[in-house]
N, C-alpha and C positions, 0 to 999 in steps of 0.2 A: 082015295080020300084027297080032296081038293085042298091045296095049301093057299090059304088067304092072308096077304099082307096087309095089315091095317096101318095106314099112314100115321105118322107122328102128329098129334093134334097141334102141337105147338108150331111145328113146321109149316103144316097147313094154314094156320091162322097168320103166320108171317107172310106166306105168298100171297094170301088174300089182301092183307095190308098193304103190301107193295104194290100189287095192281090197282087197289083203290086209290092209293095216293099218287101214282103216277100216270095213270091212262090218260088224263086229260092232258098232261104237259108233253109226254113222250110218245104216246101211240097215236093219239088223234091227228097230230100233223100230218101223219103218212097219208091220210085220206084227202088232203087238201092239195090242189094244184099250185105251185110256186113258179113265178115268173123270174128264173134265175138270171136271165139277161138284165133285167131292170135292177135286180139287186147288186149286180156287178158294177153297173153304172153309178147307183148310188154310192157304194163303197169306195168307188174311185175318185168321187169328188173331193175328198179330203186326203187322198192318198199321198199327195205331196208333202203334207205334213206329218205323215206316219209311215216312214219308208220300211220300218221294222216288220209291218204287217202285209201279208199278201193280199192281192185285190179280192179273191173270193174264199170265203171261209165257210167251213161246215162245222155244226156242232159235234160234240161226243158220240150223239146218236145219228149223224149222218144228216142233220137237217140244215137247210141253208140258213145263215146267219144275216138278217136284215141289216142289222147295224152293229157296230162295236165300239167299245169305249177304249181308247188307248192312252195309256199314261207312259211316256217315255222314261227311260232310266235317268235318274239324278242322284245326287249325293248331298248330304247335310251331316251337321255335327250333332250327335244325339245328347241332348241336355243333361241326362241323367250321370253318364260317365264320360262325356268328352269324346267318344269315340266315332270316327267318322264312319258313315253307313252309306254304302253305295246300292240303290235299289235295283230290283230287277224289273224290265219293262214289263207292263201289264197290257194284256189285250182282252177285255171283259166282253164275252160274247153272248153270255146267258144272263144278261141284265136289262132292266127297264129303268127309264128316266122319267122322273116328274120334275117340271119346273113351275116354281111360282114367283110372283113378284107383287110387291105392294108400293103404293104411292106413298110419299112422304109428305103429309099434310098436317099443318097446325091448325087445331080449332080453337077459337077464342070466344069465350062467352061476354056478352054485352048486357049490362044491365037495362031491363026493359024491352028487350028483344028475345023473341022465341028463336030457338035454335042457335047455331054458333057461325062466326065468321070463319070461311076457310081460306087458308093460305097454303098455296101449293108450293112446296119446296123443291121436289124432284122426284126421282125414281130410286127405291131402295136397291139393295143388292138382290139378284136372283137367289132364290132358295131351291136347291137342287137335291133332289132324293134319288139315290141309286139303289136299286133292289136287284139282287141276283143271287146266283149259287155257284159254288165251285164243285166239280164233280171229278173224283178220282177214276183213272183207267181200270182200276181194279175194284171189283164188286164189293169187296169186303175190307177195303183199306180206306181209311179217311184221307182227304186231301190235305194232309199235314204240311207239305212243302208249299202249296199254293197258298195256303192260309198263312204262312209265315212271310212269304214274299209280300202279299197284299197288306199284311199287318205293318210291315216295315215301311210301307208307303203312306199308310193312314195316320202314323203316329209323328210323321215328320213335322217339324216346327217352321214350315215354310210353304208358300203358296205353290200348287201342284199344276203343272201344264197337262191340259187334258184335250183330247180331240175326239169329236163324235159327229156324225151327220146331223143328229137331232140337236145337239148343242149349237152346232153351226148355224142352225136356222136363227137362233137369237144372239149370236156372235159371243158365245161363252168359250174361252180358250185357257182360262185359268181359274181354280178354284181354291178355297182354304176349307179343310176338313173340320167341321164343328163336333161332330161325334159319329160313332159307328157301333156296330154290334154283330156278332157272329151268332147264328143259331143253328142247332140241330134240326134235321128234316125228318118228321115223322116216316117210318117205314123205310128208311135208307140209312146206311152206314157209311157210303162212300161219297156223300155229298153234305156239304155246309153252305147255309144261306148266309146272306149279309145285307145289312141295310147301312148304306152311307149317307149322311146328311153334310151338305155342303153349303157354302156361300160363294157366289161369284166374286172373282177378284180381277180388278182391270188396272193395269200400271198406269201411274200418273205422273206428270211431269212437274219438277220443283225448278222454277227459275229465280235467279237473283242476278244483280248487276254488280259487277267487279271491274273497276277501271273502264267503264263504258263498254264492257264486253258481257253480253248475255250468256251465261252458262246453263245448260239444260241438263238435269238428271232424271233418269226413269227409275222408279222404285216399285217393288211389289211388296205384298204383305210378308212379315217374317214375325216371329215370336221371339 
C-alpha cells in the first residue's frame, strides 16, 4: 500500500500567491546583467555628503542597489509631549523617486480679449514622491523596528536633509514631508510598503541693516 501525502491546500495557495507577487521584483533581476562598476561610481558621486553609507550596497536579496536615499540622523522636539527625539540614520535602498515641478503663473482675464494674459512669477517647489518597501531579515516577522525608525523621521516638524544621486540631478538636498502612508504587501508578512510625499525646501537668507552693518541669517522650514 502506497502512502500518499496530500499537501495542505491553504499552504499551497499561499506559496502560489507569494511567487505570483514577488517573481517580477525579486527573481527576474537575476537574469539581467548589471554593470557593478558604474553603480559604484554613481554611488560615490555623493559619498562625501553621506559618510555613514558604504560605497557599494546590495539589497536583502543580493541585488546591486543603483541609488540609495540617505537621511542623516538629526534631533527635534516632539510637539505632542515636548520630548527630544534623536532619529536613526536612514539608508533607503528599495525605493523609487518621482519629481514634479510646476511654474507659478498668474492668469489675468481682460474684457474683450480671448484667453488670458500670463504673468510668469517663478518656479514652485519640487514635489517629491518616494515609494519603497522595508523588508525584515526573517520571513515571518514584520519590519517593526525599521518602520518605527522611519516613522520618527517622517513626523519631525522640521525640514529634513536628504541625499540621493537622483535628487542631486536637480539639486534637492532638503525636503519637508507633507504626508506619508505605510501599506501591507499582498502575499508577504515580512515587508511593509511606504509612500512619502515631500516638497523641496531651500534655505534662504534674510538681510537687514543695523548700524551700517549687514547681517545675514539662513533659515529653513520649521513648524
